[in-house]
Structure formats: C-alpha cells, structure tokens
LUMTI-391760 format. One record per atom (N, C-alpha, C, O, CB): chain; residue in three letters; residue number from 1; x, y, z. Coordinates in steps of 0.2 Angstrom, whole numbers. Each point is the difference from the previous one (the first is absolute). Glycine has a CB too. Example, Ala and Ser with C-alpha at 12.3 -4.5 7.8 and 13.67 -1.06 7.14 Angstrom:
<pts>
 chain res   n     x     y     z
     A ala   1    66   -28    39
     A ala   1    -4     6     0
     A ala   1     4     6     0
     A ala   1     5    -1     3
     A ala   1   -14    -5     3
     A ser   2     7    11   -10
     A ser   2     4     6     1
     A ser   2    -4     5     3
     A ser   2     3     6     1
     A ser   2     3    -9   -11
</pts>
This chain:
<pts>
 chain res   n     x     y     z
     A unk   1   177  -320   322
     A unk   1     3     5     5
     A unk   1     3     5    -6
     A unk   1     4    -2    -3
     A unk   1    -2    -6    15
     A unk   2    -3    15   -12
     A unk   2     3     5    -3
     A unk   2     7     0     2
     A unk   2     2    -1     6
     A unk   2   -12     7    -8
     A unk   3    15    -4    -2
     A unk   3     7     3     2
     A unk   3     0     6     3
     A unk   3    -5     4    -1
     A unk   3    10   -11    -7
     A unk   4     1     9    11
     A unk   4    -1     6     3
     A unk   4     1     6    -5
     A unk   4    -2     5     0
     A unk   4     7   -10    11
     A unk   5    -2     3   -16
     A unk   5     1     3    -6
     A unk   5    -7     3    -2
     A unk   5    -2     6    -1
     A unk   5    12   -13    -2
     A unk   6   -15     1     2
     A unk   6    -7     1    -4
     A unk   6    -4     4     7
     A unk   6    -5     4    -2
     A unk   6     6   -17    -7
     A unk   7     0    13    14
     A unk   7    -5     2     5
     A unk   7     3     8     0
     A unk   7    -5     5     0
     A unk   7     4   -17     9
     A unk   8     6    13   -10
     A unk   8     3     8     1
     A unk   8    -2     3    -7
     A unk   8    -1     6     0
     A unk   8    11    -9     8
     A unk   9    -9     0   -14
     A unk   9    -3     3    -6
     A unk   9    -8     1     1
     A unk   9    -3     6    -1
     A unk   9    13   -11    -7
     A unk  10   -13     0    10
     A unk  10    -7     0     1
     A unk  10    -2     6     5
     A unk  10    -6     3    -1
     A unk  10     5   -16    -1
     A unk  11     4    15     6
     A unk  11    -1     5     5
     A unk  11     1     7    -4
     A unk  11    -3     5     1
     A unk  11     7   -14    10
     A unk  12     1     9   -15
     A unk  12     2     6    -2
     A unk  12    -6     2    -5
     A unk  12    -2     5    -1
     A unk  12    16    -7     3
     A unk  13   -16    -3    -6
     A unk  13    -5     1    -5
     A unk  13    -7     2     4
     A unk  13    -3     4    -3
     A unk  13    10   -13    -5
     A unk  14    -8     6    13
     A unk  14    -7     1     3
     A unk  14     0     6     5
     A unk  14    -5     3     1
     A unk  14     2   -16    -1
     A unk  15    10    15     3
     A unk  15    -1     4     5
     A unk  15     5     6    -2
     A unk  15    -1     5     4
     A unk  15    -2   -14     4
     A unk  16     6    10   -12
     A unk  16     5     4    -3
     A unk  16     7     0     3
     A unk  16     4    -2    -4
     A unk  16   -13     9     2
     A unk  17     9    -6     9
     A unk  17     6     0     3
     A unk  17     1    -6     7
     A unk  17    -5    -2     2
     A unk  17     6    16    -6
     A unk  18     5   -15     5
     A unk  18     1    -4     6
     A unk  18     7     1     4
     A unk  18     5     2    -3
     A unk  18   -11   -11    -4
     A unk  19     6     9    13
     A unk  19     6     1     5
     A unk  19     2    -8     2
     A unk  19    -3    -5    -1
     A unk  19    -1    18     7
     A unk  20     9   -11    -3
     A unk  20     4    -6     3
     A unk  20    -5    -3     6
     A unk  20    -2    -5     1
     A unk  20    15     9    -5
     A unk  21   -15     1     8
     A unk  21    -5    -3     5
     A unk  21    -7    -3    -2
     A unk  21    -2    -5     3
     A unk  21     8    14     3
     A unk  22    -8    -7   -12
     A unk  22    -6    -3    -3
     A unk  22     2    -7    -2
     A unk  22    -4    -5     1
     A unk  22     1    16    -5
     A unk  23     8   -11     0
     A unk  23     2    -6    -3
     A unk  23     2    -5     5
     A unk  23    -3    -6    -1
     A unk  23     7    13    -8
     A unk  24    -1    -6    15
     A unk  24     1    -4     5
     A unk  24    -7    -2     3
     A unk  24    -1    -6     2
     A unk  24    13    11    -1
     A unk  25   -16    -1     1
     A unk  25    -6    -1     3
     A unk  25    -5    -4    -4
     A unk  25    -4    -4     3
     A unk  25     6    14     4
     A unk  26    -3    -8   -13
     A unk  26    -5    -3    -3
     A unk  26     2    -8    -5
     A unk  26    -4    -4    -1
     A unk  26     0    18     1
     A unk  27    10   -12    -1
     A unk  27     3    -7    -5
     A unk  27     5    -3     3
     A unk  27     2    -6    -2
     A unk  27    -3    11    -9
     A unk  28     5    -3    17
     A unk  28     5    -3     4
     A unk  28     7     1    -5
     A unk  28     4    -4     1
     A unk  28   -13    -5     6
     A unk  29     9    14   -12
     A unk  29     6     1    -3
     A unk  29     4     4     4
     A unk  29    -1     6     2
     A unk  29    -4    -7   -12
     A unk  30    11    -2    12
     A unk  30     5     5     3
     A unk  30     6     3    -3
     A unk  30     4     3     3
     A unk  30    -6   -10     4
     A unk  31     2     6   -13
     A unk  31     4     3    -5
     A unk  31    -3     3    -6
     A unk  31     1    -2    -6
     A unk  31     6    -6    10
     A unk  32   -10    13    -2
     A unk  32    -4     4    -5
     A unk  32     5     2    -6
     A unk  32    -1     0    -6
     A unk  32    -7     5    16
     A unk  33    13    -2    -7
     A unk  33     5     3    -5
     A unk  33     3    -4    -7
     A unk  33     1     2    -5
     A unk  33     2     5    15
     A unk  34    -3   -14    -7
     A unk  34     1    -6    -4
     A unk  34    -5    -1    -5
     A unk  34     2     0    -6
     A unk  34     4    -5    14
     A unk  35   -12     4    -5
     A unk  35    -5    -1    -5
     A unk  35    -1     5    -5
     A unk  35    -1    -1    -6
     A unk  35    -5    -6    15
     A unk  36     7    13    -7
     A unk  36    -2     7    -4
     A unk  36     7    -1    -6
     A unk  36    -1     1    -6
     A unk  36    -5     8    17
     A unk  37    11   -11    -9
     A unk  37     5    -2    -5
     A unk  37     0    -5    -4
     A unk  37     1     1    -6
     A unk  37     5     2    14
     A unk  38   -10    -8    -6
     A unk  38    -2    -5    -5
     A unk  38    -6     2    -4
     A unk  38     0    -2    -6
     A unk  38     3    -5    14
     A unk  39    -7    12    -6
     A unk  39    -5     3    -5
     A unk  39     3     4    -5
     A unk  39    -2     1    -6
     A unk  39    -7    -1    15
     A unk  40    15     4    -6
     A unk  40     3     4    -5
     A unk  40     4    -3    -6
     A unk  40     1     2    -6
     A unk  40     0     4    16
     A unk  41     1   -11    -8
     A unk  41     4    -5    -5
     A unk  41    -5    -4    -4
     A unk  41     3    -2    -6
     A unk  41     6    -1    15
     A unk  42   -15     2    -8
     A unk  42    -4    -2    -4
     A unk  42    -3     5    -5
     A unk  42    -3    -1    -5
     A unk  42     1    -7    12
     A unk  43     4    14    -6
     A unk  43    -2     5    -4
     A unk  43    -6     5     2
     A unk  43    -1     5    -3
     A unk  43     5   -14    -6
     A unk  44    -6     8    15
     A unk  44    -5     5     3
     A unk  44     4     7     3
     A unk  44     5     0     3
     A unk  44   -12   -10     1
     A unk  45     3    16    -6
     A unk  45     3     5     2
     A unk  45    -2     2     7
     A unk  45    -6     1     1
     A unk  45     8     2   -13
     A unk  46     2    -2    17
     A unk  46    -2     0     7
     A unk  46     4     6     3
     A unk  46     6     0     0
     A unk  46    -9   -13     1
     A unk  47     0    18     1
     A unk  47     2     6     4
     A unk  47    -1    -1     7
     A unk  47    -5    -3     3
     A unk  47     3    11   -13
     A unk  48     7    -5    14
     A unk  48     0     1     7
     A unk  48     0     7     2
     A unk  48     2     4    -3
     A unk  48     3   -14     4
     A unk  49    -9    11     5
     A unk  49     0     7     4
     A unk  49     1    -1     7
     A unk  49    -3    -4     3
     A unk  49    -4     8   -11
     A unk  50    11     0    11
     A unk  50     2     0     7
     A unk  50    -6     3     3
     A unk  50    -3     5    -2
     A unk  50    15    -4     0
     A unk  51   -15    -5     8
     A unk  51    -5     4     4
     A unk  51     3    -1     7
     A unk  51     4    -3     2
     A unk  51   -13     1   -10
     A unk  52     5     7    12
     A unk  52     2     0     7
     A unk  52    -7    -3     4
     A unk  52    -6     2    -2
     A unk  52    15    10     0
     A unk  53    -9   -16     8
     A unk  53    -5    -2     3
     A unk  53    -1     5     6
     A unk  53     4     5     0
     A unk  53    -2   -16    -4
     A unk  54    -8    11     8
     A unk  54    -1     4     6
     A unk  54     5     1     4
     A unk  54     1     5     3
     A unk  54   -12    -8    -4
     A unk  55    15    -3     2
     A unk  55     6     1     5
     A unk  55     7     2    -3
     A unk  55     5     0     3
     A unk  55   -11    -9     3
     A unk  56     5    11   -13
     A unk  56     6     3    -2
     A unk  56     4    -5    -4
     A unk  56     5     2    -2
     A unk  56    -5     7    11
     A unk  57    -1   -15    -8
     A unk  57     4    -5    -4
     A unk  57    -2     0    -8
     A unk  57    -5     1    -2
     A unk  57     4    -9    13
     A unk  58     7     8   -16
     A unk  58    -1    -1    -6
     A unk  58     0    -6    -3
     A unk  58     3    -4     3
     A unk  58     1    14    -2
     A unk  59    -8   -11    -6
     A unk  59    -1    -6    -4
     A unk  59    -1     2    -7
     A unk  59     0     6    -2
     A unk  59    -5   -12    12
     A unk  60     5     1   -15
     A unk  60    -1     0    -7
     A unk  60    -7    -3    -1
     A unk  60    -2    -6     2
     A unk  60    15     6    -5
     A unk  61   -17     3    -1
     A unk  61    -6    -2    -4
     A unk  61     2    -1    -7
     A unk  61     2     4    -4
     A unk  61    -9     2    11
     A unk  62     5   -11    -9
     A unk  62     1    -2    -8
     A unk  62    -6     0    -3
     A unk  62    -5    -2     3
     A unk  62    15    -4    -2
     A unk  63   -10     8    -8
     A unk  63    -6     0    -4
     A unk  63     2    -1    -7
     A unk  63     5     2    -2
     A unk  63   -10     5    10
     A unk  64     0   -10   -12
     A unk  64     2    -1    -7
     A unk  64     0     7    -4
     A unk  64    -4     5     2
     A unk  64    -1   -16    -1
     A unk  65     9    13    -5
     A unk  65     0     6    -3
     A unk  65    -5     0    -6
     A unk  65     0     5    -3
     A unk  65    11    -5     6
</pts>
C-alpha cells in the first residue's frame, strides 16, 4: 500500500493539482497541508492558490511548480 505522501505526489504528477476535499475523498488524507509540508521538506516546489467554490467557501489548490 502506498503512503499518503506517495499518493499525493503521484496525484500532483498525474493531475496537476489537488485540494483538501479531493485528498479526503480520493485518498482519505485528512491533513493535506501536512503532506504538502512533507513534500516541500523533501525538496519538491509546491505552490498554492486560493479558490472559491460555488457556495462561496474558500479553499487552497496545490500544484507542483
């Protein structure tokens, strides 16, 4: 079984970006910011962008730089 770290990295490589909702639904990752921090500590350059959903709630999308 892949680690959460590896699942998030693979998703970023395959799909360009990920949000907290996607991480929770697809991979059961409840702390995406922690996994993003792990990736940054490993040397990956990751950028985040604030988005707003149709109901007006803000969330972050992460992608590899």
